[in-house]
N, C-alpha and C positions, 0 to 999 in steps of 0.2 A: 038331344043327347049330351050336349055340352053342359047343360045344367046339372045332370047327374054327377058328372065329374067334379063340378064345383061343390056340390053337396057332400061328396065323399071326402074331398080335401078339407072342408070345414069340419066334418065329423072327426077326421084324424087329428086336426089341430086342437079341437076341443078335448079329445081324449088325452093328448099329450099335456095340455094345460091342467087337466084334472089330476093327472098322475103327479105332476110337479107340485100341485097344491097339497096332495096327500103326503108327499115327501117332506114338505116344509115343516119347520119346527112350530108347533102350536101350543107350547107350554108357556105358562106365565113366568115372570122373572123369579118369583119365589120358588116355584116348582123346579125350575132349572138350577137355581142356586142350591137347593136341597139335594138334588140328584148329584150335582157336581161335588158337594161336600161329602156325600156318602161314598162316592167313588174315590175321592182323595183319602178318606179315612181307611178304606179297604186297602188302598195301595200303601199307606203308611204301615198298616199291620203286616202286609206281605213283606215290606222292606225290613221291618223290625225282626221278623222271623228269619229272613235271609241273613241278616247281620248276626243274629244269635247263632245260627248254624255255622256261619263262617268263623265266628269266634271259637266255637266248640271244636271245629276242625283244626284251627290253628293251635289251640291248647293241646289237643291230642297229638299233633305233630311235634310240638315242643316237648311233650312228655316222652315221646318215642325217641326223639333225638337225644334227650338227656340220659336215657338208660344206657 
């Protein structure tokens, strides 16, 4: 019966190892760089839109103050 416990423990360890391998990054350097650049461009666009909105709000506040 002791052998069955050893087999179960080995099976659990193997499942844990396989799960870790699935989680690991398996992209090539160029793929990762491309994804990173795409994410950065998306964030630049979001930041530009936020800056434009902030500028428009500041302009509207300045006009309201000036009246």
